[in-house]
N, C-alpha and C positions, 0 to 999 in steps of 0.2 A: 652221763651221756653228754658228749660235747657237740656243739652246733657245727654245721658244715661251714668251712671257710671259703669265702669268695674273694677274687682279686679286687683290690681297692686302690684308690689313688688319693693322696692327701692334698686337699685344696681348701681354700677359704670358701665360704658360702657364696660370695660374689663371683669368685673364679668358677665355681661349679655351675652357677646360673649361666654365665656366658658360654662355657663349654657345652652345656646342654642345649642352649639356643642355637648354637652353630650346627648341631647335628639333627635339627628338625626339618622334615620335608613333608610336602603334601602331594597327593596324587588324585587326579580326577580324569576320567576318560582316558586312562593310560598314560597321561602326561605327568611327570614328576618334577617338582621344582623346590628349591630351598624356600622355607617359609619366612624366615626372618631376614630382612634386608639390612640389618644393623640396628644401632641404637642411638638415641639422643640423650644428652645429659647436661644438666647444670649442676656443678658440684659445689658443695658447701658443707656446713656442719651436718654430719650424719652419713654422707656418702663419699666424701673426698678420699678417704683411705680404704673404703670398701669397694663399691661399684666403680668408683673412679679408678682405683688401682687395677681392677680386673679389666675394665675397658681399655686401659693403657696397655696391659700385658697382651691382650688378644686383638689389638686394633687392626693388624694386618689381615686377619681372617674374619673379623666381625667389625665392619665399618662403624666408626664413631662420627656423629654429626653434632655440631655445637649449636645449641638453641639460645634464644634471647629471653624467652618467656615460657614458663612451664605450661600454661594453657596452650600457647602456640605450638609447643613441641607435640602435644597430644593431637592437635588439629593436623599437623603434618602427617602423623601416623594415620589419621582418618583418611586424608586425601590419598595417601599411599595405598591403603587397603582397598579403597574404592576403585582406584585405577587397576589394581590387581584382582578385581572381582572376588575379594575376600580370601584369596588364595595366597596372601602375603601380608606381613605385619611388621611393625617396628616396635622396639622396646624403648621405654622412657624412664630414666633415673633422675630422682630429685633429692634435695636435702630434706631435712626434717622441718616440720612446722609450716611456715608460709610457702616454702618451696613446694612442699607436698600438696597442701590444700589448694594452691593455685591450679592444680590439675583437675579439680573436681568438676568444673564446668566442662572441660574437654572430655572427661569420663562420661558425663551425662550425654554429651553429643554423640559419642561413639556408641553407647548402649542404645540410645533412641533409634539410631540408624542401623543397628545390627552390623557394626563394622569392628573387626578385631584390632585391638591395640593392647600391649602389655605394659602395665604401669608398675613401677618399682619405687614407691616412695619410701624414704627413710623414716625410722620410728625411734622411740625412746630406748634407752638401754634396757635390755632384757634382765640384767642382773640387778638393776635398781641401786647399784652400789654408789652411784654418784649423786643421788638425791635428785632434786628437780633439775631437768636438763634445759639448757638454753632453747627457747622456742617450744617448750612443752606446755600443753594445756593440762592443768591439774584438775582432776575431777574429785570432789569430796566424797563421792559414793562408791568409786571403783578405781583401783589402780591399774586395771588392765584395759581401760578405755582411754584411747588417745584421739588426737585430732583426725587421725587417719580413718577412724570409724565413720567419718563423713562419707567415705567412698562406698560404704555398704549399700546405700540407697541408689547409687548410680553405676554399680558394677554388676556384670553378669556372673562374676565369681570373685569372692574376696577371701583372703587368708592372711594371717600374720605368722611369720616364721619365728617363733620364740626359741627354737632349738634347731641345730643343723639337721638332726634326724628327721625333722618334719619336711625338709626341702623336697626330697624325691617324690613323695606322693602329691605334694602341692604342685610341683611342676607338671606332672603327668595330668593332673586334673585341670590345670590351667590350659594345657594344650587340647584337652578334650573340648573345652568350651570355645577356645579360640578358633578351632577348625570345624565347629558344629554349624551346619547351615541354619539351624533354628535358634540356637542359644548364644551365638557369638555376640560380642560386644566388648566393653572394657573389662579386662581381667586385672585385678589389683593384688599384688603380693607385697604387703607391708614388711619392711626389713629393718628390725632394730639395728642400730648402728654398730653395736658390739658384735652382734651375730654376723653381720655382713663380713667382718674381718676375721671371724673365728674359723680355725682350721678343723677339718673333720676327714675321716677316712671314708670317702664315698665309694660305692660299688662302681667298678669300671663300666659295668653294663648300662649304667645311667647315661653314659656319654656315647653309646653306640649310635650310628645313624638310624633314625626312626622315621618311618614313612606313615603319615596319617592319611588314610583313605577318606576322601570327601564324597559321600554317597549321593546318588540320585535316587532318593527314596520315592517309591511308587505309591500312589493312592490306592485305597481299598477298591477292589473291582466292583463290589456291590454299590459303593458310593458313586463310582463313575457311571454306572447304569442309571442310578437315580438322577444324577446331574444331567445326563443326556436326555432323559425323559422330560425334565423341566425345560431344557433348552428347546427341545422339539415342540413344546407347547407355545413358544414365543411368537408373537405377531410383530412386536418391536423389541429390539434388544440392544444393549451396549456392552462393550468390553472396557473395563478399566485396567490399564496396564501400569503396574507399579515397578519399583526397583527390583523386585524379585525376578522379573523377566530378564533384566540385564545380568544379574549375578548368576542366573542359571544359563545364560547364553542361549535364550529361547526365542530370539527375534524371528528366526526362520520359521519356527513352529507357530508363532503368533500370526505372522503374515498368512500362513496357510490356513489357519483357523478363520481369520477374517475373510479371506478370499473364498473359502469353501462355503461359508455360511452367509456372507453378505452383511455381517455385523460390523458396525463402525467402531473404531477404537479411539477412546479418549485416554490421555496420559496424565499421570500425576507428575509432581516435580521430580521424584526419584526415577520415574519411568519415562521421562520426557524423550529420551533417545532410544527407547525400546522398539519404536515402530517408525518406519521411514516417513519423513515429513511429506514427501511428494506422493505418497500412496493415495489412491482415490478414496480409500476408506479411513484416512487419517483425519479424525475430527479435531485434533489439537488438544490443548490443555483443558482439563476437566476440573470442575469445582470452583471454589471461591476465587482462586487466582487464575482460572481458565477463561474460556470464552462461551458466549451463548450458543455458538455453533456446535459445541460438544454438550453443553448443559441442557439445551432444549431436548435433544434426543434422549439424554439420560433421564430427564424428568418424565418423558413419555414412556420409557421402557417398561415392559412387563417382566423382563428378565435382565438382570445385571450380572455379568460375569467378571468378578474381580480376580486378577492374576498378580500375585506378588505385591499386594497393597495392604497397608495397615488401616485403611479407612479413617484417616485423621479427619479433624473437623474441617480442614480446608477441602479435602476430597469430597466429603458429603455435604458441604455447605452447611455445617452444623446440623446435620440430619434434616435438611429441608429440600435437598436436591431431587430425590427420587419421589416424584409426586403421584405416580400411578398407584391407586389404592390396592391393587392386586399384585404389586411388584414382588418378585421372588429373586433370591440371590444364590449364585453358585460361586464359591471361592476356591481358588487353587493357591495354596501357600504351604511352605515347609513348616511354618510355626502354627501350632494348633490354636493358640490364642487369637491369631489373626484370621485363620481359616473359618472360625465359627462366628465371626462378627456379622452383624445384621441378620442374625438367625438363619445363616446360610446353610445350604447343603455343602458340607465341607469336603474338599479333596485335599487331604494332607499329604503333600508330596512335592517333589521337584517340578518346577514349571515345564521344563523341556520335555521330560518323559510323560508327564501327566497330560499335557496338551496333545501329544501324539496318541496316547491311548484314548483320550476323549474324542479325537477326530475319528478314530477307528469305530467307536461306538456310534457316533453321529452319522456315519456313512455319507450319503449324498444329500442329507437334509440341508436346507437353506431357508432363510427368511422369505416371506412373500416378495415378489418382484418390486412392488411399490415401496416396500420398506428399504430394500437395498438401494433403490434409486434415490430415495430421500436421504439416505446416509451419504451417498456419493455427492449429491447436490450440496448438503451442508458442508462437507469437506472442501468442495470447490469454492463455495462462497467465503469460507474462512481464508483460504489462500489469497483470494482477491482482496479481502479486507486487510489482510496483513500487508500486502503490497502497497495499499493506499496509506497505511499508517506510517510506514518507513520512507515513503516517497519524499524527496527533498522539495521544499517549496520556496526556497530563496530567503527564508527568514534569517535575520541577523544572528540569532542564537538557536542552536539545535534543540529540538525537543529530545526527551530521553528515548523515545521510539526511533527517531531518526538517527540518533547516536548509535543505538544498538544495530540498526540496519547497516550502517557503515562498517561497524566492527564485525558484524556477521559476514559481510562481503569480503572483508580482509582475511578472515579466518579460512585456513585450508581444510580439506576434507578430514584430516586426522588431528586437527588442532582442538584444544580443549578450552572451554569457558568455565571459570570458577567464580562463584558468588554465594552469598548466604542470606543476609537480612536486609530489610529496608524495602523500598519500592521496586528495586530492580528485579528481585526474584519473580514477582508477578508479571512484570513486563517481559522477562526472559521466558517465562512459562508460556506466554501467549505468542511471542514474536520470534524466538530463536529457532533456527533451522540447523540442528546438529548434523555434522558430516559423518559421524560414526557413533556407535553405541557408547563409546568412552569419551565422546566429545562434549559432555554436558555434566558438570559437577556442581549442582546447586544444593547446598546444605540447607534443607528446609524442614527436616524432621525435628530439629531443635531450633532452627532459625537463629543460629548463634552468631551474633556480631563478633567480628574478629577472626572468623574462619578464612576469609578471602585470601589473605597473604599466605599464611601457613598451609592452607589447603592446596593452593597452587604449587607450593614447594613440594608437598607430598606427591602430587600428580607428576611433577617433573622428575622427582627422584625415582619413581616407579617406572617411568618410561621416558628416557631422555631423547627419544626420537621424535617426540611430539612437541610442538610449540604450544605453550600454555599461556592463556590470557587470564589474569586475575582482575576481576572487575570490582572496584571498591568505591563506595560513596565516602564523602568527606567525614561523616560521623563515624563510620567504621575505621577509616584510616587513622583518625585520632585515637582510636581505642587500641589498635594493635597493628602498628606498621613496622615494628622493630625487626620482624623476621625478614624484611627486605635485605638486611645485612647478611643473613644466613644464605639467601639466594645468591647474593654477590660472592660470598665466601666459597660457595660450592660451584660457582660459574654456571648457574642454571639458565637455560634459555627461556625466560619468562618475560612477558610484557604485562606490567600492571597498568591498568587504565583507571586513573583516579578522576572521579566525576564529582564536581562540586555543585551542590544546590543549597549550600549555606544552612545546614542543619539536619535534623532527623526528619527528612522530607516525608517518608512513608508514615511515620507515627503522627506527624503534623496533620496529614490528610485524614488519618483515622481519628485523631483527636477532634477534628472539626465535625466529623460525622456523628460522634457520640456527645457533642455539645460542649467539649472542653477547650474549644477555640485555639487549638495548636499550642496550648500552654506548655512551656518548657521545652519546646521542640526546635526553636530557631536560635541561631548563634548570634546574640546581640548583647551589647553592653547594657548596664542598668541605665534607665532614663534619668532625667534631671531630678526627679523627686526621690530617686534611689529605691523606690518600692517595687518596680517592675523592670523586666528586661526588654524595654522597648526603645533602647538607645541605638547608637550606631552599630552597624553590622561588624562582627569580628572578622578580620581578614587574616588568613593564614597562607603563607607562601608554601604550598604543598610541593611545588617543583623544587625549590631550594632544599626543603626537608628531605625529599627523596634523593636528591643529588648528594646530600651529606652522607647518605648510606653507601655511596659509591655506585649508584645506578646511573645509567645513561638516561637523560631526561629530555623529552620534547613537550612543548605546550602548543595547544591549538584552540582557536576560538571560532573557526568557520568549518564548514563541511569539507572544503578543499584542503584546508590546513590539517584537519583531523585525518583525512585519508592519506595525505602525504606523510604525516607523522607515524601512522601505523605501518606504512610501507617501509619506512626507514628503520623503525623499531624491529620489525620482523627480520630485516636483513642484518641487524646487529647481533653478533654472536656473544650474548651475555644477558644480564638482567637489565631491563629497560622500564621506563615509566613514561606514560603519555598522560598529560594533565589536560582536562577539557571541562569547560563549564557548560551546563545545560539549563534550559528554561524550566525552573521548578514548577511553574504553573501550567506548562504545556503537557497535559495528560490526555490520553484517549479513553474511550468508553470502557466500562468495567465488564464483569463476567456475567452479569444478570443473576448472580447467585449471592446469597447472604453469608455473613460470617458472624457468629455470636460473640460479641464483645459487650460485657455488661455495662449498662448505663445507669447513672444515679436515679434512684426511684423517686426521690424528692429533692427539690432544688429551688433556689430563688433566681437562678439564671434562666432566662428565656430560651437560650440555646440548648440547655440541658433538658428543660421541660419538653421542648419539641422533639429532641432526639429520643427521649424516653417513650413518647407516644408512638413514634415510628418503630422503636425496638419492640414494644409490646405487640404491634401488628405482625412483625416478622416471627415472633415466638409462637404465634398461633399456628404457623406452618410446620413447626417441629414435630417429629414423630419418632417413636421407637418402632423398629421393624421387627414385630413379634410374630 
């Protein structure tokens, strides 16, 4: 008996990958679009003759972009996927060894944030005929373990293609994960360098146009009824809006839920732009990086409705925020692991359709009038406080809050702000007023320093009609500024705002609160005795550095100068940089919420002893919601 013959096409494994990626589409709500926007690659030992050759051969139909740092390329993919509401992705190819493992941090950032990116790191020879390969980690206990196994812990799907026959099922499984609302994140296909270049007769059907339907899963009807019963019992309630609201495009439904019930809405970092800032029920940022105007209502709430949030330690103030002893949780989330957090009544489903069905079940129920009025008052008080913080007072050096107020005023309705780590995410969470749901990209799931420049590039590649502002502190700039050259190369309309406070300002402040005296956080030379870094401040000419990449650069040291520089930078048709110094000591009040950062239990330093006593007091407030 002979097997049935199918039409085949002879391609290398790398060529087959690109041909497959070209043919992948996604559909949601009747709209179909190509899933992959192209690929990034830094070529070297392992991929130069495999993926490099394939990307060259198909470049006209599968755009190739040149990166400068492997981690940066993954961050570009993250920014791209975020702007596309997870309905689009980029592929990233690297060489073997350090080129590959440089991507691990980016992979973790993608998976933490549930954002799709396809990673194609090169690997050792499958035949093992060459012996130890340049840049190969040799394991004395297993020859099938390579450096790329480091990706297993940070990938939503991992596979290694030892033979060409394994490629087809691996690609299909990769697409299942990449297009899954619940399981998406980094997908890693490790590619041995000889297999990359190996030819095989692949079935033609593998390369047909394939449309992946992205569903709007509905929650269990009985669970919706239970959730509605809990909500109707509330005297005081709060909604926590996370990134899932934005990815589901559920802002309209969220507004209806708030207006119908009178429940105030606090936003996480990922959900910051999910609810209109000017709405009378917009409580603003919630949690450790939020404000007391959202955190006090959250602490008093007897019902908390979490929509598309992962309940990170920042959101829950390390499980000290929700103080009502009888508090109950209702969670809407596509991911089961997040829906059940805080012992919640879980509605496992898409935010848009689940909110609609919950509204039907709630009918005309709303909070007591006095609770609604209290929420409106809290929202109004926060907007007044925000205006006070950003108001210019004639000081010779701008505070960070004032700088952000000027920048926000320069940003148009569809413009995008991009940031990640340091003190600025907290200030942005409190102060920024997004003009649209895609206008705020603060990577705070992994809080990954170095995301700012490449993340801005990813946003700009995904939607060239928007002006993107990449906001960068000096510490982050020194860590990963090289992708500015990629922005210049692609002629992207991005304005990078480089803010200098002479060190790791955020961690310096945190270090002081935990008794570590800002140790290792300021950029200074060693002092006279050579034992400590308390000498002259290190000066870096960030403007000249950015200019060397080919960006158009402005510098500013006053409010008027900063406003003028931003106006000219926005008018510039290309990549620009505005450099500004801020007063590192000029900070405004915190959130009124705690964040659990461990403090030395024993010490000879008075600062550490005092910080530990305060830490122990805060820990008494922690609770598990059982």
